[in-house]
N, C-alpha and C positions, 0 to 999 in steps of 0.2 A: 531444554528451552521450550517454552510453550509456544503455541501458534501466535498468540497475541504478542509475545516478546519478539518472535521472528518478524511479524508485521511491523512492529515499532522500530526494529533494527533497519528494515527496508525503508521505512518512512524517514528515519534519520539520515540514511545514506542518500536518499532522493533529495531531501531538503538541502543537504550540503552540495550535491552535484548540480542542482538547479538554482542554487542561490536563493532559496526561500527561507525566510526566518520564522514565519508564523505557522503554527499547526493549523489554525483555523482556515487559512487560505488553501492549504493542501487538502485539508479535510473536506472542504466544499468541492474541490476538483474530483477527489476520489470517491467520496461517499454522498455527495450532494447534501452534506450536513456539516456545518462548520464546527460542530462540537464533538464529533465522533472520535477523532484522534485523542482529544483531551480526555474523553470518557474512558478510552482504552488505557491511557496512561494512569488514570485514577482507579483502575481495577475493573472497568467495564468489560463487556464481552460482545461478541458478534456471532452471527450464524456462519456455518461453513460456506454457504453460497456467497455471503458478503466477503469472507476471507479470500475465497478463490477469485472473485471478481476484482477485489482490490489488487491481488497479485497480478492478475491479467492487465489491469490498468497500469501498474508500475512497469510491467514488462513492455507494454506497447508505447509508453510515454517516457521511458528512461532516456536521459540526455545522451545524444550521440557522442562518442569519443570517451565516455566514462564507463569503466568496467561495471557490469551488473553484479550485485551480490549473489552468492550461492543460493540464497533463499528463493530467488526467482527461477531457479531450475525446476522447482515444483510446478511452476506455471507452464513451462515448456513441455512438461510431460503430461499436462492435463488434457483431457479430451474436450473440456469446456473452454473454448477460445473467445467467449464473449468479452468484448473490450469496453463495454459501457460502464457507467458508474456502478459502484458497488452498492446497489440499491437494497 
């Protein structure tokens, strides 16, 4: 599984857990870009820093009471704990 595929899996889980239906809404929250998630679904790419920042955002904002996916364990082991948007 590629890193983009992992991120899209986390995205799908978050959308389900948070009751969000539109990629654009979540994309604005995570990347400050309403089209980034759609671009990733369409074959787009992102930098390592944006990937790590996105995982950190999901880790920090995951709905309470909902089990986090294994992909977020990467974030817990990261030394970069920046929680801002994945700029």
